[in-house]
Steps between C-alpha positions, in 0.01 A plus 500: 500500500793260466579294810823315577472160673815343644602180681246299302498123531644336188185282473267802494318543170402828334135398544548456875673837522212661308243337731672637811471855364153462352363493858574876500382604152552464127835354394600591148812279495710272721849395391758285678851561372682187392858414413530533123705181467344257746148646520507473882344780705745761620288556810342833410236641273267790425127555525321782320177627649265748335403704806765665719288477817448124446872451434592691818256283702657184348850621587399582860331163553737266316841642597672266750222243465547132424418376148566139410732452799713816456468845660478731199610861456253727320560862406436751222733415212767753420532605135772327305809714467672541168851372544777361289314185394659169429801397690649342195865499410664770301 
């Protein structure tokens, strides 16, 4: 199950994010989204967990909890929508 994590501290590492979720079960991946130019965290990320029940327990326990000085938002990630990509000039 893919989990969205928002309002992350900019100092939070992917390893720290993984560790927070590993308390609830097996984490297959943890990714913090960064700005493609500066490399600075954009304040959100995604965690993938193998078992749905473990993921739901993690969401219930970690949503609105403090992690590295910030109250984080945790929910099931919505699938990406196919849209008109880009934003470039015509």
